[in-house]
Each structure stands twice: as C-alpha cells, then as structure tokens.
C-alpha positions as CSV (number, residue, x, y, z in Angstrom):
1,X,14.5,4.1,8.4
2,X,11.9,1.6,6.8
3,X,9.6,3.5,4.2
4,X,6.2,1.8,3.7
5,X,6.0,0.0,0.3
6,X,3.7,2.8,-0.8
7,X,6.2,5.1,-0.8
8,X,8.7,3.1,-2.7
9,X,6.1,2.7,-5.2
10,X,5.4,6.3,-5.6
11,X,8.9,7.2,-6.1
12,X,9.1,4.7,-8.8
13,X,5.9,5.7,-10.2
14,X,5.9,9.6,-10.1
15,X,8.4,10.0,-12.9
16,X,6.6,7.8,-15.1
17,X,3.5,9.5,-14.8
18,X,5.2,13.2,-15.4
19,X,6.6,12.0,-18.6
20,X,3.5,9.8,-19.8
21,X,0.0,12.0,-19.5
22,X,-3.0,9.8,-19.2
23,X,-4.3,11.2,-22.3
24,X,-1.5,9.4,-24.1
25,X,-2.4,5.9,-22.7
26,X,-4.0,3.5,-24.8
27,X,-6.5,1.7,-22.6
28,X,-6.7,-1.5,-25.0
29,X,-3.0,-1.8,-25.1
30,X,-2.9,-1.8,-21.5
31,X,-5.5,-4.4,-21.3
32,X,-3.4,-6.5,-23.6
33,X,-0.1,-6.0,-21.8
34,X,-1.8,-6.8,-18.6
35,X,-2.3,-10.3,-19.6
36,X,1.2,-11.0,-19.2
37,X,1.0,-10.0,-15.6
38,X,-2.5,-11.5,-14.8
39,X,-1.2,-14.7,-13.6
40,X,0.4,-13.2,-10.4
41,X,-1.9,-10.2,-10.3
42,X,-5.0,-12.2,-10.3
43,X,-3.8,-15.1,-8.1
44,X,-5.8,-16.1,-4.8
45,X,-4.8,-14.8,-1.5
46,X,-2.6,-17.8,-0.7
47,X,-0.6,-17.7,-3.7
48,X,-0.1,-13.9,-3.3
49,X,1.2,-14.4,0.2
50,X,3.7,-16.9,-0.7
51,X,4.9,-14.9,-3.8
52,X,5.2,-11.6,-1.7
53,X,7.2,-13.3,0.9
54,X,9.6,-14.5,-1.5
55,X,9.1,-13.6,-5.5
56,X,12.4,-15.1,-6.3
57,X,11.8,-18.5,-4.9
58,X,8.3,-18.7,-5.9
59,X,9.0,-18.1,-9.3
60,X,12.7,-19.0,-10.1
61,X,14.3,-17.0,-13.0
62,X,11.9,-14.0,-12.6
63,X,13.4,-10.9,-14.3
64,X,11.2,-8.6,-11.8
65,X,13.5,-6.7,-9.2
66,X,10.5,-6.8,-6.6
67,X,12.2,-8.0,-3.6
68,X,9.1,-9.0,-1.8
69,X,7.6,-7.9,1.5
70,X,8.9,-9.6,4.5
71,X,6.4,-8.5,7.1
72,X,3.5,-10.7,7.3
73,X,1.0,-7.9,8.4
74,X,2.0,-5.7,5.6
75,X,1.6,-8.6,3.0
76,X,-1.8,-8.9,4.5
77,X,-2.8,-5.7,4.1
78,X,-1.5,-5.5,0.4
79,X,-3.7,-8.5,-0.2
80,X,-6.7,-7.1,1.5
81,X,-6.2,-4.1,-0.6
82,X,-6.2,-6.1,-4.0
83,X,-9.4,-7.9,-2.8
84,X,-11.0,-4.5,-3.0
85,X,-10.2,-4.2,-6.8
86,X,-12.0,-7.5,-8.0
C-alpha cells in the first residue's frame, strides 16, 4: 500500500514535535538555519519539479535521504502548495 507523502512526513515529524515544544524554538536561529535550505526550497517550479523527480541526480552527492516523488501529479500538487507559501 502506497501512503501519501504527507503521511510519511507526519510519521517523521510527530516525534520531533513531541520532544521539541514550539515554545522552545528560536525563530531567528531557524531563519538563519533555513539559509542552508533556501536554494532548493525557494527554487522556481521547473527546478523543483526536476529536483523532486530525482533528487540524487539533480544534486549529486547530496546527504538528504529524500527519495523523491516519482508521480508527476503528486509533484505538481506539492509545487502548487509551495507556491501558496510565497
């Protein structure tokens, strides 16, 4: 059975939130840390589609364990969602 990517994300993130309450978070530190991620997470739709389809081919040597999203519709849905965050 194939679970939607959002379910997998919840499985990974829920334990994190259980041990790291929001009150203990440092927004400014998070902003600074996000700069490491900004190259991919602020990319245009075409770049995101290429990356999401095959992360390891797009960024050789990446240490991220994200396997990618093979389903084109699912990738487009993710990209559409990310566009709402701008």
